[in-house]
Backbone as CSV, one residue per row, in Angstrom:
resi,resn,N_x,N_y,N_z,CA_x,CA_y,CA_z,C_x,C_y,C_z
1,ALA,4.943,3.552,-20.239,4.944,1.689,-20.180,6.175,0.995,-19.464
2,CYS,6.166,0.446,-18.478,7.358,-0.506,-17.888,7.536,-1.784,-18.761
3,GLU,8.638,-1.428,-19.624,9.153,-2.622,-20.640,9.872,-3.793,-20.155
4,TYR,11.140,-2.796,-19.504,12.028,-4.080,-19.020,12.105,-4.483,-17.361
5,ASP,12.328,-3.384,-16.680,12.519,-3.838,-14.956,11.629,-3.352,-14.182
6,PHE,10.725,-3.298,-13.795,9.770,-2.860,-12.923,9.235,-3.453,-11.591
7,LEU,8.718,-2.347,-10.221,8.219,-3.480,-9.370,6.779,-3.217,-9.679
8,GLU,6.040,-3.979,-9.225,4.707,-4.353,-9.209,3.854,-4.662,-7.655
9,ILE,2.939,-3.001,-7.362,2.320,-3.116,-5.692,1.007,-3.408,-6.057
10,ARG,0.458,-4.722,-5.707,-0.754,-4.598,-5.225,-1.653,-4.736,-3.730
11,ASN,-3.165,-4.107,-4.064,-3.272,-4.128,-2.313,-3.904,-5.327,-1.942
12,GLY,-3.118,-6.023,-1.380,-3.595,-7.419,-0.273,-2.568,-8.034,-0.793
13,GLY,-2.275,-8.904,-0.314,-1.473,-10.278,-0.162,-1.084,-11.412,-1.303
14,LEU,-2.024,-11.003,-2.485,-1.913,-12.190,-3.362,-1.293,-11.541,-4.826
15,ASN,-0.859,-11.842,-5.414,-0.171,-11.452,-6.970,-1.857,-11.328,-7.722
16,THR,-3.151,-11.610,-7.510,-4.204,-11.334,-8.045,-5.082,-10.105,-7.419
17,SER,-4.324,-9.586,-6.210,-5.115,-8.941,-5.720,-5.010,-7.398,-6.623
18,PRO,-5.766,-5.912,-6.569,-5.607,-5.478,-6.942,-4.572,-4.488,-7.086
19,LEU,-4.539,-4.195,-8.365,-3.249,-3.652,-8.879,-3.110,-1.953,-8.424
20,ILE,-2.321,-1.763,-7.877,-2.156,-0.324,-7.218,-1.335,0.245,-8.268
21,GLY,-0.061,-0.241,-8.485,0.848,-0.201,-9.694,1.288,-0.043,-9.919
22,LYS,2.401,-0.019,-11.513,3.150,-0.914,-11.706,4.943,0.187,-12.187
23,PHE,5.727,0.408,-11.437,6.716,1.345,-11.553,8.044,0.663,-11.743
24,CYS,8.856,2.332,-12.709,9.829,1.862,-13.150,10.317,3.066,-13.689
25,GLY,11.803,3.364,-13.495,12.115,4.403,-13.912,12.595,5.608,-12.654
26,GLU,12.944,6.753,-12.966,12.597,7.459,-11.884,11.167,8.079,-11.765
27,ASN,9.941,8.137,-12.153,8.966,8.636,-12.061,7.986,7.651,-10.836
28,ILE,8.585,7.194,-10.223,7.851,6.568,-8.944,7.352,7.452,-7.335
29,PRO,5.876,7.554,-6.981,5.321,8.452,-5.947,6.380,8.087,-5.147
30,ARG,6.332,8.791,-4.014,6.743,9.435,-2.844,6.210,8.207,-2.102
31,THR,5.419,8.684,-2.141,3.666,7.680,-1.052,2.708,7.447,-1.858
32,ILE,2.805,5.942,-1.418,1.809,4.879,-2.142,1.060,4.459,-1.396
33,PRO,-0.352,4.546,-1.182,-1.578,4.337,-0.246,-1.868,2.867,-0.904
34,SER,-1.961,2.006,0.416,-3.024,0.780,0.313,-4.068,0.844,1.226
35,PHE,-4.702,-0.151,1.013,-6.172,0.149,2.259,-6.365,-0.757,2.796
36,SER,-4.945,-1.858,3.194,-5.223,-3.065,3.332,-3.924,-3.464,4.404
37,ASN,-4.070,-4.643,5.150,-3.083,-4.516,6.269,-1.648,-5.181,5.534
38,THR,-2.039,-5.719,4.180,-1.090,-6.959,3.736,-0.968,-6.059,2.197
39,MET,0.323,-5.850,1.480,0.728,-5.605,0.198,1.570,-6.873,-0.498
40,PHE,1.439,-6.774,-1.478,1.932,-7.899,-2.543,2.994,-7.007,-3.165
41,LEU,4.397,-7.540,-3.300,5.212,-6.788,-4.546,6.138,-7.524,-4.896
42,MET,6.138,-7.226,-6.319,7.088,-8.418,-6.852,7.872,-7.237,-8.224
43,PHE,9.532,-7.750,-7.694,10.052,-6.938,-8.147,10.395,-7.881,-9.790
44,LYS,10.805,-7.433,-10.729,10.636,-8.251,-12.202,11.617,-7.254,-13.032
45,SER,12.639,-8.189,-13.066,13.977,-7.574,-14.150,14.254,-8.416,-15.363
46,ASP,14.418,-7.885,-16.612,14.546,-8.734,-18.037,16.672,-8.853,-17.533
47,SER,16.910,-9.507,-18.436,18.775,-10.416,-18.712,19.159,-9.164,-19.490
48,SER,18.540,-7.920,-20.143,19.934,-6.887,-20.987,20.716,-6.639,-19.899
49,PHE,19.882,-5.635,-18.773,20.570,-4.815,-18.119,20.168,-4.852,-16.607
50,SER,21.933,-4.662,-15.900,21.558,-4.778,-13.895,21.748,-2.858,-13.684
51,GLY,20.272,-2.967,-13.140,20.373,-1.546,-12.666,20.640,-1.092,-10.976
52,ARG,20.756,-0.092,-10.422,20.907,0.227,-9.520,19.799,-0.653,-8.361
53,GLY,18.541,-0.390,-9.043,17.358,-1.421,-7.885,16.284,-0.244,-7.299
54,PHE,15.881,-0.361,-6.109,14.924,0.202,-5.481,15.401,0.124,-4.146
55,TYR,14.547,0.760,-3.046,14.795,1.123,-1.474,13.258,1.450,-1.154
56,LEU,12.924,0.831,-0.248,11.292,1.197,0.298,11.088,1.342,1.344
57,THR,10.530,1.905,2.018,10.327,1.940,3.053,8.787,2.036,3.683
58,TRP,8.086,1.192,4.541,6.803,1.427,4.686,6.147,1.796,6.656
59,ASP,5.277,2.682,6.702,4.974,3.060,7.609,3.066,2.704,7.889
60,SER,3.048,1.923,8.930,1.650,1.531,8.856,1.034,3.022,10.346
61,THR,0.039,3.448,9.772,-0.754,4.574,10.032,-2.803,3.584,10.252
62,THR,-3.121,4.545,10.517,-4.410,4.676,11.008,-5.320,4.728,9.977
63,THR,-4.797,5.088,8.894,-5.873,5.630,7.271,-6.134,4.820,6.785
64,GLY,-5.774,3.356,6.695,-6.004,1.945,6.099,-7.614,1.762,6.361
65,CYS,-8.001,0.433,5.239,-9.444,0.252,5.804,-9.491,-0.752,6.680
66,GLY,-9.724,-0.238,8.395,-10.252,-1.487,8.744,-8.720,-1.413,9.820
67,GLY,-9.302,-2.371,10.873,-8.268,-2.952,11.460,-8.519,-2.776,12.988
68,GLU,-7.399,-3.160,13.644,-7.489,-2.903,15.304,-6.605,-1.712,15.795
69,VAL,-6.772,-1.002,17.119,-6.373,-0.414,17.333,-6.199,-0.388,19.324
70,THR,-5.263,-0.227,19.593,-4.931,-0.176,20.995,-4.501,0.532,21.731
71,SER,-4.333,1.526,21.139,-3.778,3.058,21.806,-4.715,3.278,22.501
72,ALA,-4.413,4.243,23.779,-5.167,4.911,24.710,-5.857,5.952,23.915
73,SER,-5.475,6.590,23.356,-6.314,7.486,22.264,-5.712,7.787,20.968
74,GLY,-6.063,8.100,19.981,-5.666,8.663,18.753,-6.825,8.961,18.210
75,SER,-6.704,8.701,16.684,-7.860,8.887,15.837,-7.657,8.244,14.346
76,LEU,-9.012,8.493,13.654,-8.690,7.310,12.861,-9.746,8.499,11.797
77,THR,-9.140,8.304,10.051,-9.936,8.853,9.315,-10.122,7.616,8.479
78,SER,-11.023,7.791,7.216,-11.612,6.992,6.748,-10.218,6.946,5.166
79,PRO,-10.362,6.025,4.333,-9.294,5.517,3.560,-9.302,6.947,2.585
80,ASN,-8.204,7.043,2.522,-7.849,8.670,1.683,-8.156,9.798,2.186
81,TYR,-8.559,10.084,2.979,-8.735,11.080,3.787,-7.861,12.320,3.680
82,PRO,-7.999,13.561,3.545,-8.458,14.412,3.446,-9.625,14.493,1.458
83,GLN,-8.932,13.335,0.435,-9.706,13.184,-0.175,-10.566,12.409,-0.412
84,ASN,-11.179,12.016,-1.517,-12.523,11.004,-1.626,-11.647,9.877,-1.717
85,TYR,-12.855,9.071,-0.402,-12.169,7.238,-0.001,-12.525,6.640,-1.967
86,PRO,-11.885,5.604,-1.562,-12.310,4.878,-3.168,-13.754,4.223,-2.795
87,PRO,-14.107,3.740,-4.181,-15.906,3.256,-3.998,-16.127,1.715,-3.772
88,SER,-16.252,0.866,-3.158,-16.597,-0.546,-2.614,-15.983,-0.959,-1.730
89,LEU,-15.939,-0.015,-0.741,-15.237,-0.751,0.513,-16.372,-0.429,1.649
90,THR,-15.656,-1.783,2.411,-16.186,-2.246,3.985,-15.248,-2.553,4.566
91,CYS,-15.406,-0.894,5.173,-14.004,-0.553,6.536,-14.372,-0.845,7.566
92,SER,-14.003,-2.184,8.784,-14.080,-1.936,10.059,-13.061,-1.990,11.033
93,TRP,-13.136,-1.009,11.927,-12.301,-1.304,12.890,-13.043,-1.815,14.434
94,LYS,-12.315,-2.201,15.361,-12.046,-2.560,16.383,-10.978,-1.986,17.475
95,ILE,-11.472,-1.032,18.294,-10.813,-0.530,19.497,-10.801,-1.316,20.471
96,MET,-9.348,-1.149,20.839,-10.018,-2.226,22.344,-8.866,-1.252,23.197
97,VAL,-8.969,-0.773,24.210,-8.775,-0.060,25.282,-8.178,-0.592,27.187
98,ASN,-7.893,-0.357,27.766,-7.413,-0.504,28.626,-8.198,0.030,29.767
99,ARG,-8.903,-0.039,30.794,-10.120,0.661,31.371,-8.867,1.389,32.373
């Protein structure tokens, strides 16, 4: 459990969106997938200690849940492929290419 400082990540743009995880210390996953085109991040620290902080990068791929694709060629996969997809999803993709 994260008692002091933590980074909370949610699958969507709101602080009420489904929780992906609450991360602290050094045991943070290298990859944290989201099935939305927005994510909510909140960093919380207490008053007892000042630490190094965190470094975060992101990459937008077509493995999310829906979206718009405009490249002339490519591929799509269901969320979390090749692992099992999560329950209760409805994903829609719009593919638009030039003729």
